[in-house]
N, C-alpha and C positions, 0 to 999 in steps of 0.2 A: 457388423462393425469389424474392421480389420484388427488383427492382433496388435500391430504397431500403434494404432490409434487407441486401443484399449490400454496399452502400457503407458502412453503419454497421459491419458486421462487419469489413470490411477496415480501417476506421479503428481498431477495437479491436485487430486483429491488428498493425497498424502500430506500436502502442505496446509490444509485448511481447517480440518475439523478438530474437535477437542481431544486431547491425548489421554490415554490411560492404558497401563499395561506395560509389561516388560519387553514386548516384542518390538516396540517402536524404536527406530534408530534416530539419534540426534543428528540434525544437519547443521553444518557450520557455514556461516556467512562468509563469502569471499568479498571483502570490502572493495577491492579493485574491480571496477565495472558495475558495482551496485550503486543505486542512486534513488533519492527521493527528491523530486523537483515539482515546481508549479509555475503556471503562467496566469497572471491576473491581468485584467484589462479595464478599459473605460468604454463608454458608449460610442466615442468618437473613433474607436479602433486602435488606439494606443495600447500597447501591451508591455508588460515587464516580466522578466523571468527571474525565478528565485528557487530556493530549495533549502535543504538541510544537510550539513556536512557530517553530522554525528547521529547515528541511529544504531539500534541493536535489533537483531532478529533472533528469536528463539523458536525453532521449528523442530518437530519430530515427525518422522514418517514411518508409518506402519504399512508396508507394501502388501501384506497379507489382508489387512482390514483397514483401508484408508480412513474409515470413520473414527478410528482411534489415533488420529494424527492431530497436530496443532501448528498454529502460526500466530505468534505474538510479536508485535512491533512496538518499540519505544523509540521516540524521536526526541532529541535534546533541542528544545526550542531556541536556546541561546546560540546554537550553531547555525541559525538562519543566515543565508546570504541572498543578495539580490544583485541585479545588473547595475544598480546605482547605490552607492554607499549611504547617501542620505535617506533613500527609500528603505534600505535594510534597517537602519536605526528606527525609522518610523514604524516599520512592521513589528519590531521588537517591543514597541511601546504598548501601553494599555489600550490604545485605539484599535489594535489588531491582536497580536498574540500574547501580550502582557507577559513576557518571558520571566520576570521576577516572581510574579504570583503563580504562573503556570509553566513550570520548567519542562514539562513533558507532554507530548501527545502520544496516546497509545491506541493500538488496534488489537482486538482479540477476535479471532475467527469463531463463528458459531455453526456454520453449515456450508456445504459445497453442493452446487447444482451443475453437473456436467452437461455440455451441449454436444449434440451430434454434429459431426463434420464430415464432408465428403473427402477432405484431404487426408492423406496418410499421416501427416505430422500435425494434425489439428491441435490437440491439447487445449481445447477451449472449455472454459467453465465460468461460473459466477461464484465468487466468494461472498458469503453473507457474514457480517460481523458487526461489532460495536466500535465506533470511533469516538474516543474520549478526548475532548479538546475544550479549553476554557471552562473546565469544571462541568461540562455537559456531555452526556452520552447519547449518541444518535446512531441508530441502525443504518448501515450502508450496504449496498450491493455493488461489488466490484468485478467487472469483466476481466478475466485473466487469460493469459496464454502461457503454457509450460512447454519448454523444450528440454528433453531429457537425454543424457548420455550415461554411460556406465559410471562416470566420475562425478557428474554434477547435474543440477536442475537449474534452469534459467527461467525465472518467473517474471513476466512483464504485465503491466497494467496501465491503461490510459483511460481516465474517466473524469467526470466533473462532480464537484460538490457545490452546494449552495452555502456559502460562509455564514449567512444569517441564521442557519439552523443551530449554530453554536453561539449565537448572540454577537457575532462580529458584524456590527451594522454601521460602523464608521463610513461615511461617504456614500451611503445608499443613494442611488440616483446619479451620482457622479462617478462611481466605481461599480463595475459589474458585480453582481452577487455571485455569479458562477465563476469558479476557479478551476482551471484545468490541472489535473494531477497526473504525473508520470512516475511510475515506480518500476525499478528493475532490481531484482535480487538474484545474485548468483550464489548458489548454495552447493557446498561440497558434500557428496554422499558418504 
């Protein structure tokens, strides 16, 4: 494994496992360029894009021992947007996110599994963690890529979730259960 790849993987590791200890450095979210978005669809191929405008990321990085690092995300569900205003209002209703009863979605990392890569700038890994939504906790595995510089870490992920795992069953059969999620967090070191 190349030294560059090892450094990138260590940076990815530093964002994901549970933190403890004084050696961990706190990372700061750079809001500009960071995003949490999704695409939902119907069996006929119709899709709609959306996401959340307000979210917080608390991350610590221990570059000496990445297993002592952490990544916690809190998403304000009322900040939901969609490519259609009527759809956005419906997504905020109890049929979907129920933002009044469930004002937040949270993710807490529990483990990181690095992946070997032939590329010098690979930075590929799987983050394992718990996604809390609609009062339910579901374990998820998220494939990520980390790009690292001396000043920042850019963490990106694209994956799918099955919305019915959290009890979001409105429109089953007319609306696809799988939702595509896209996340990018720019973090200042």
